[in-house]
C-alpha positions as CSV (number, residue, x, y, z in Angstrom):
1,M,116.6,-61.8,30.6
2,I,114.3,-59.2,28.3
3,D,114.4,-56.0,30.4
4,V,110.3,-54.9,30.0
5,I,110.4,-52.4,33.1
6,G,107.3,-50.0,33.1
7,E,109.3,-47.4,32.4
8,N,109.4,-48.8,29.1
9,I,106.3,-49.1,27.9
10,L,104.1,-45.7,26.5
11,L,100.4,-46.3,26.3
12,D,98.0,-43.9,24.1
13,S,101.1,-42.0,22.2
14,N,99.8,-39.2,19.8
15,V,102.5,-39.9,18.1
16,K,100.9,-40.0,13.3
17,T,103.7,-41.5,11.8
18,K,105.7,-44.8,12.0
19,N,109.6,-42.6,12.4
20,E,107.1,-40.3,15.1
21,A,106.9,-43.6,17.2
22,L,109.8,-45.2,16.7
23,A,112.1,-41.5,17.2
24,E,110.0,-41.7,20.9
25,L,111.0,-45.1,22.1
26,C,114.6,-44.2,20.7
27,E,114.3,-41.7,24.0
28,L,112.8,-43.4,26.1
29,L,115.2,-46.5,26.2
30,E,117.6,-43.0,25.6
31,K,116.6,-41.2,28.9
32,N,115.7,-44.8,31.3
33,G,119.9,-46.0,29.4
34,L,118.6,-48.9,27.9
35,V,121.2,-46.7,25.3
36,D,123.4,-44.5,24.6
37,D,122.6,-42.4,22.0
38,K,119.0,-42.6,20.6
39,D,120.3,-41.1,17.6
40,I,122.6,-43.8,16.6
41,F,120.0,-46.3,17.8
42,Y,116.9,-44.3,16.0
43,K,119.2,-44.9,12.2
44,D,119.7,-48.3,13.4
45,V,116.2,-49.3,13.7
46,L,115.4,-47.5,10.8
47,N,118.5,-49.7,8.6
48,R,116.8,-52.9,10.0
49,E,113.5,-51.5,8.8
50,R,114.7,-51.1,5.3
51,I,115.7,-54.4,5.7
52,G,111.8,-55.8,5.5
53,P,108.9,-54.9,6.8
54,T,108.5,-56.0,10.6
55,G,104.2,-54.7,10.6
56,M,103.0,-58.1,11.6
57,E,98.9,-58.2,11.7
58,N,96.5,-57.3,13.8
59,G,97.7,-53.3,14.1
60,I,100.9,-55.0,16.0
61,A,104.5,-54.2,14.7
62,I,107.6,-55.7,16.6
63,P,110.7,-53.6,15.1
64,H,114.1,-53.7,16.0
65,G,117.8,-52.9,16.3
66,E,121.0,-54.0,16.3
67,S,123.5,-51.6,17.8
68,L,126.8,-50.2,19.1
69,S,124.4,-47.8,20.9
70,A,122.6,-50.5,23.0
71,K,123.4,-50.6,26.5
72,K,121.3,-54.1,27.2
73,E,118.5,-56.3,25.8
74,A,115.5,-54.6,26.8
75,I,112.0,-53.7,25.5
76,A,109.8,-51.0,24.8
77,V,106.2,-50.8,23.5
78,L,104.0,-47.5,22.8
79,R,100.4,-48.3,22.2
80,T,99.3,-45.4,19.5
81,K,95.8,-43.4,19.4
82,Y,96.1,-43.4,16.1
83,D,96.2,-45.8,13.1
84,L,100.0,-45.8,11.7
85,E,101.3,-46.8,8.1
86,W,102.7,-49.3,8.7
87,E,104.3,-51.7,6.7
88,S,102.9,-54.1,7.8
89,M,101.4,-58.3,6.4
90,D,97.7,-58.1,6.8
91,G,97.8,-54.1,5.2
92,N,96.2,-53.0,8.6
93,P,97.3,-49.9,10.4
94,I,99.3,-50.6,13.4
95,H,99.0,-49.4,16.6
96,L,101.4,-51.9,19.4
97,I,104.9,-51.2,18.5
98,F,107.4,-53.0,20.4
99,L,110.8,-52.3,20.1
100,L,113.3,-55.0,20.1
101,V,117.0,-53.9,21.4
102,V,119.9,-55.4,20.6
103,P,123.0,-54.7,21.6
104,L,126.2,-55.8,18.9
105,E,128.7,-57.4,20.5
106,N,126.5,-59.5,22.0
107,R,124.4,-60.1,18.8
108,N,123.0,-63.6,19.2
109,T,120.1,-65.9,18.6
110,N,118.4,-65.0,21.9
111,H,116.9,-61.7,20.7
112,L,115.8,-64.5,17.8
113,K,113.7,-66.5,19.9
114,L,112.5,-63.1,21.9
115,L,110.2,-62.4,18.3
116,A,109.3,-66.0,17.9
117,K,107.7,-66.7,21.9
118,L,106.2,-63.1,20.9
119,S,105.5,-63.1,17.3
120,A,103.8,-66.3,18.2
121,A,102.2,-64.7,21.4
122,L,100.7,-61.4,20.3
123,T,98.6,-64.4,17.1
124,H,96.4,-64.7,19.8
125,R,93.0,-61.7,19.5
126,E,92.9,-61.9,22.9
127,I,95.9,-60.9,23.9
128,Q,95.4,-58.1,21.5
129,E,92.4,-56.7,22.6
130,K,93.6,-57.3,26.6
131,L,96.9,-55.0,25.7
132,L,94.3,-52.5,23.1
133,M,91.4,-52.3,26.2
134,E,94.4,-52.3,29.9
135,N,95.0,-48.9,30.8
136,D,97.4,-50.0,33.8
137,I,101.1,-50.3,32.7
138,N,101.7,-52.4,35.3
139,E,98.8,-54.4,33.9
140,F,100.0,-54.2,30.3
141,K,103.7,-55.2,32.0
142,K,102.3,-58.3,33.4
143,I,100.2,-59.3,29.8
144,V,103.8,-58.6,28.2
145,L,106.0,-60.6,30.2
146,E,102.8,-63.6,30.6
147,N,102.9,-63.8,27.1
148,G,106.3,-64.4,25.3
149,G,108.2,-60.8,26.2
150,N,110.6,-62.0,29.3
């Protein structure tokens, strides 16, 4: 089971760049005990970003990091106030980031299944709009869990 808890959701962040968004999520994950070292995890996420773009369409990105620093599989979510430049499939800016945390020693196909399920759910415009508008953390979490985040 992937850990998606309210403490791993940041709504309306003031970050203005992709790297700031990823750093903020890594800091949150360390604070909540899901990664041992935010700097190591951040570097692992950036290394994965170099392999290929994680920006989807319609303002959504699903970066992920396989890391020795990761304690267990988790998802952290950040919604931005500002457009973020990101290598996306449609060339549009990003507003919703779903960072998947994958422990290196437990690397298997679970995160690939989750990635596929989450990606498929997030292609629906209705779900995207709900996630962009919802301001209650618990309701936001419920939307994610009901649409592929578990």
